C-alpha positions as CSV (number, residue, x, y, z in Angstrom):
1,M,72.1,-63.0,24.0
2,R,69.4,-62.7,26.6
3,A,70.0,-59.0,26.7
4,V,69.5,-58.6,23.0
5,F,66.3,-60.7,23.1
6,G,64.9,-58.6,26.0
7,L,65.7,-55.4,24.2
8,V,63.9,-56.6,21.0
9,L,60.9,-57.7,23.1
10,I,60.7,-54.3,24.7
11,V,60.9,-52.5,21.4
12,G,58.3,-54.8,19.9
13,V,55.9,-54.1,22.8
14,A,56.5,-50.4,22.4
15,L,55.8,-50.5,18.7
16,A,52.6,-52.5,19.2
17,G,51.4,-50.1,21.8
18,G,52.1,-47.1,19.5
19,A,50.2,-48.9,16.7
20,V,47.3,-49.5,19.0
21,M,47.2,-45.8,20.0
22,M,47.4,-44.6,16.4
23,A,44.6,-47.0,15.4
24,K,42.5,-45.7,18.3
25,N,43.1,-42.1,17.4
26,Y,42.2,-42.8,13.7
27,I,39.0,-44.6,14.6
28,S,38.0,-41.7,17.0
29,A,38.7,-39.1,14.3
30,Y,36.7,-41.1,11.8
31,Q,33.7,-41.5,14.1
32,T,33.8,-37.7,14.9
33,E,33.9,-36.8,11.2
34,L,31.1,-39.3,10.5
35,A,28.9,-37.8,13.2
36,R,29.6,-34.3,11.9
37,E,28.7,-35.3,8.3
38,R,25.4,-36.9,9.6
39,A,24.6,-33.7,11.5
40,A,25.3,-31.6,8.4
41,R,23.1,-33.9,6.3
42,D,20.2,-33.5,8.9
43,A,20.5,-29.7,8.8
44,V,20.1,-29.5,5.0
45,V,16.9,-27.6,4.1
46,P,14.8,-29.0,1.2
47,T,15.0,-26.6,-1.8
48,V,13.1,-26.0,-5.0
49,Q,13.9,-24.1,-8.2
50,V,12.8,-20.5,-8.3
51,M,13.2,-17.9,-11.1
52,V,15.0,-14.7,-9.9
53,A,15.9,-11.5,-11.7
54,N,19.3,-11.6,-13.4
55,R,19.6,-7.8,-13.3
56,A,17.8,-4.8,-11.8
57,L,14.3,-4.4,-13.5
58,R,12.3,-1.2,-13.5
59,Y,8.6,-0.4,-14.1
60,G,7.5,-0.8,-17.7
61,E,10.5,-2.9,-18.9
62,T,9.9,-6.0,-21.0
63,I,11.0,-9.1,-19.0
64,T,12.8,-11.7,-21.2
65,A,14.4,-15.1,-20.7
66,E,17.8,-13.4,-20.5
67,D,16.6,-11.3,-17.6
68,V,16.0,-14.2,-15.2
69,R,17.8,-17.3,-14.0
70,A,17.0,-20.3,-11.8
71,V,18.3,-20.7,-8.3
72,R,17.7,-23.1,-5.4
73,W,15.3,-21.6,-2.9
74,P,14.4,-23.0,0.6
75,K,11.1,-24.8,0.1
76,N,9.6,-23.5,3.5
77,A,10.4,-19.9,2.6
78,M,9.1,-19.6,-0.9
79,P,7.2,-16.2,-1.5
80,E,3.7,-16.5,-2.8
81,G,3.4,-16.2,-6.6
82,T,6.9,-17.4,-7.5
83,F,7.7,-19.2,-10.8
84,T,9.6,-22.5,-10.7
85,S,10.6,-22.7,-14.4
86,A,11.1,-20.5,-17.4
87,E,8.1,-22.3,-19.1
88,A,5.8,-21.2,-16.3
89,L,7.1,-17.6,-16.5
90,F,6.8,-17.4,-20.3
91,P,4.0,-19.8,-21.2
92,I,3.3,-18.0,-24.6
93,E,6.4,-17.2,-26.6
94,D,5.0,-14.3,-28.7
95,E,3.3,-12.5,-25.8
96,P,5.7,-10.5,-23.6
97,R,5.4,-9.7,-20.0
98,F,6.1,-6.3,-18.5
99,V,7.4,-5.2,-15.1
100,L,4.8,-3.6,-12.8
101,R,7.0,-3.1,-9.7
102,A,10.8,-2.6,-9.6
103,M,12.9,-5.6,-8.8
104,E,16.6,-5.8,-7.8
105,K,19.2,-8.4,-8.9
106,D,18.6,-11.8,-7.4
107,E,15.1,-10.9,-6.2
108,A,12.4,-13.6,-6.8
109,V,10.1,-12.8,-9.7
110,L,6.6,-12.7,-8.4
111,A,3.3,-12.8,-10.3
112,L,2.1,-9.5,-8.7
113,K,5.2,-7.7,-10.0
114,I,4.7,-8.5,-13.7
115,T,1.8,-8.4,-16.1
116,E,0.0,-11.3,-17.6
117,P,1.4,-12.5,-20.9
118,G,0.5,-9.9,-23.6
119,E,-1.0,-7.5,-21.1
120,D,0.1,-3.8,-21.2
121,A,1.9,-2.2,-18.2
122,G,-0.4,0.8,-18.1
123,I,-2.5,1.8,-15.1
124,T,-5.4,-0.4,-16.4
125,S,-3.4,-3.4,-15.2
126,R,-3.4,-1.9,-11.7
127,L,-7.1,-1.5,-11.4
128,E,-9.0,-4.1,-9.5
129,R,-12.4,-5.4,-10.6
130,G,-15.1,-2.8,-10.3
131,M,-12.6,0.1,-9.8
132,R,-12.1,3.2,-12.0
133,A,-9.2,5.6,-12.5
134,F,-9.8,9.2,-11.7
135,T,-7.4,12.2,-11.8
136,I,-7.2,14.8,-9.1
137,K,-5.5,18.2,-9.6
138,V,-3.0,19.0,-6.8
139,D,-0.3,21.4,-5.9
140,V,2.6,21.6,-3.4
141,A,0.1,22.1,-0.5
142,S,-2.7,19.8,-1.4
143,G,-0.3,17.1,-2.7
144,V,1.6,16.6,0.6
145,S,4.7,18.5,-0.6
146,G,5.7,15.9,-3.2
147,F,5.9,12.9,-0.8
148,L,3.2,10.9,-2.6
149,R,4.1,7.7,-4.5
150,P,2.0,5.3,-6.6
151,G,0.7,2.6,-4.2
152,D,0.2,5.1,-1.3
153,R,-3.2,5.6,0.3
154,V,-4.8,9.0,1.0
155,D,-7.8,10.6,2.6
156,V,-9.5,13.2,0.5
157,Y,-10.9,16.4,1.9
158,W,-13.2,18.9,0.2
159,T,-13.3,22.6,1.0
160,G,-15.9,24.9,-0.5
161,S,-18.9,27.2,0.0
162,T,-22.3,25.8,1.1
163,R,-24.2,29.0,0.4
164,D,-25.5,27.9,-2.9
165,A,-26.3,24.4,-1.7
166,I,-27.8,25.0,1.7
167,E,-30.3,27.8,2.6
168,G,-28.7,29.8,5.3
169,G,-25.2,28.3,4.7
170,R,-22.5,29.8,6.8
171,G,-19.6,30.2,4.3
172,E,-16.9,27.6,3.6
173,L,-16.9,24.1,4.9
174,T,-14.3,21.3,5.0
175,K,-15.6,17.8,4.7
176,L,-13.9,14.3,4.5
177,I,-15.3,12.7,1.3
178,G,-13.0,9.7,0.8
179,T,-10.8,7.5,3.0
180,N,-8.0,5.1,2.2
181,I,-8.1,5.8,-1.5
182,Q,-5.2,4.2,-3.4
183,L,-2.9,6.2,-5.7
184,I,-2.0,4.4,-8.9
185,A,-0.1,7.2,-10.7
186,I,1.7,10.5,-10.1
187,D,1.5,12.8,-13.1
188,Q,2.4,10.4,-16.0
189,T,4.3,7.9,-13.8
190,A,2.7,4.7,-12.5
191,G,5.9,3.1,-11.3
192,E,6.7,3.0,-7.5
193,D,10.5,3.5,-8.0
194,I,10.4,7.4,-8.1
195,D,13.7,8.9,-7.0
196,G,13.5,12.1,-4.9
197,T,10.7,14.5,-4.3
198,V,8.3,15.1,-7.1
199,I,5.9,18.1,-7.0
200,A,3.0,16.6,-8.8
201,R,0.3,18.5,-10.7
202,T,-2.1,15.6,-10.9
203,V,-2.5,12.3,-9.1
204,T,-4.6,9.4,-10.3
205,V,-6.6,7.3,-7.8
206,A,-8.5,4.0,-8.0
207,A,-12.1,4.5,-6.9
208,L,-15.5,3.0,-7.1
209,P,-17.9,4.6,-9.7
210,Q,-19.9,6.3,-6.9
211,Q,-16.7,7.7,-5.4
212,V,-15.7,9.0,-8.9
213,A,-18.9,10.9,-9.2
214,G,-18.4,12.4,-5.7
215,L,-14.8,13.4,-6.5
216,A,-15.8,14.9,-9.8
217,Q,-18.5,17.0,-8.2
218,A,-16.2,18.0,-5.3
219,Q,-13.4,19.0,-7.7
220,N,-15.8,21.2,-9.8
221,T,-17.3,23.0,-6.7
222,G,-14.4,23.4,-4.4
223,R,-10.8,22.5,-3.6
224,L,-9.5,19.0,-2.8
225,S,-6.7,18.3,-0.4
226,L,-5.0,14.9,0.3
227,A,-3.8,13.5,3.6
228,L,-1.3,10.7,3.4
229,V,-2.2,7.5,5.3
230,G,0.6,5.6,7.1
231,A,1.8,2.4,5.5
232,D,0.8,0.2,8.5
233,D,-2.3,2.3,9.4
234,D,-5.5,0.1,9.1
235,T,-7.8,2.6,10.8
236,V,-10.6,4.4,8.9
237,A,-11.1,8.1,9.5
238,S,-14.6,9.0,10.6
239,A,-16.8,11.4,8.7
240,M,-16.3,15.0,9.8
241,D,-17.4,18.5,8.8
242,V,-15.5,21.6,10.0
243,D,-16.6,25.2,9.3
244,Q,-15.3,28.5,10.7
245,R,-17.6,28.3,13.8
246,I,-16.3,24.9,14.7
247,L,-12.7,25.8,13.9
248,L,-12.9,28.9,16.2
249,G,-15.0,27.2,18.9
250,I,-17.9,29.5,18.5
251,E,-21.2,28.0,19.7
252,E,-24.3,28.7,17.7
253,D,-27.1,30.4,19.5
254,T,-29.9,27.9,19.7
255,Q,-32.2,29.7,22.0
256,P,-35.8,29.7,20.7
257,V,-37.0,33.1,19.4
258,A,-40.4,34.1,20.9
259,K,-42.9,34.5,18.1
260,E,-44.7,37.8,18.0
261,K,-48.4,37.2,18.7
262,K,-50.4,37.9,15.6
263,V,-53.2,40.4,16.0
264,C,-56.1,40.6,13.5
265,T,-58.3,43.7,13.2
266,I,-61.0,45.2,11.1
267,R,-61.3,48.8,10.3
268,T,-64.6,50.5,10.6
269,R,-65.8,54.1,10.5
270,R,-67.8,55.7,13.3
271,G,-68.9,59.0,12.0
272,A,-65.8,60.9,11.0
273,E,-63.5,58.6,13.0
274,V,-61.9,55.4,11.7
275,V,-61.5,52.7,14.3
276,D,-59.5,49.4,14.3
277,I,-61.4,46.7,16.1
278,P,-59.5,43.4,17.2
279,I,-61.1,40.2,16.0
280,P,-60.0,36.5,16.2
281,C,-57.5,35.4,13.5
282,T,-58.9,32.7,11.2
283,N,-55.7,31.8,9.4
């Protein structure tokens, strides 16, 4: 009897110990999961609603409510000019908005990439206050071999003869007449999503009225060439004039020419002989 009691006691102690270990493991796992959940909650970034493109949008297209959708966007990484609701994007129902810059699917819709409500998507919407659009004729050489795109910046050079403008002009001269001028259209295309190389016949630039006058005069009196400015280049090219002498490194003779002394005379007759007599010059 005592043996049976002892065996039952041993089994009871073993079961109690097992129960304690199971409870300890459960509590430890619960505490680990709770700590993990708290860490995940602390790592959550605050978000706000942002309107994004529901499909790829290209220049000139009308953007509608079906073309956008709302997503959650990290609050600390919101691009400038986003729209937080469809009402903000389409404040006036009967006045559509047009795409100015291409957007891919799920890209945030920004104010600078679309027109104002009811505004046309022509190049007038891309002109800043005080600027004017001016068209320059180009070819494969002067147009940088077709690598120009709307939105690029260029330096403009004029090559022409100075003989009619400057007395004693020495033939053709190349002069920098405009720096960092922005292109707003290539031929009839104002969108930046041009595929492949396009050999343009005209480019349209945005310039101040005074620059437009200079470009018009330069285009009528000579040839214009464009030099593409790098995307991250913030330098401004300095004014320069290059003619054939500078190009070939020929130095101009600047030595003073000795003036021939002026002699004044009067002619008189002495009998049958005519004599020239020197006298002081009065003028």
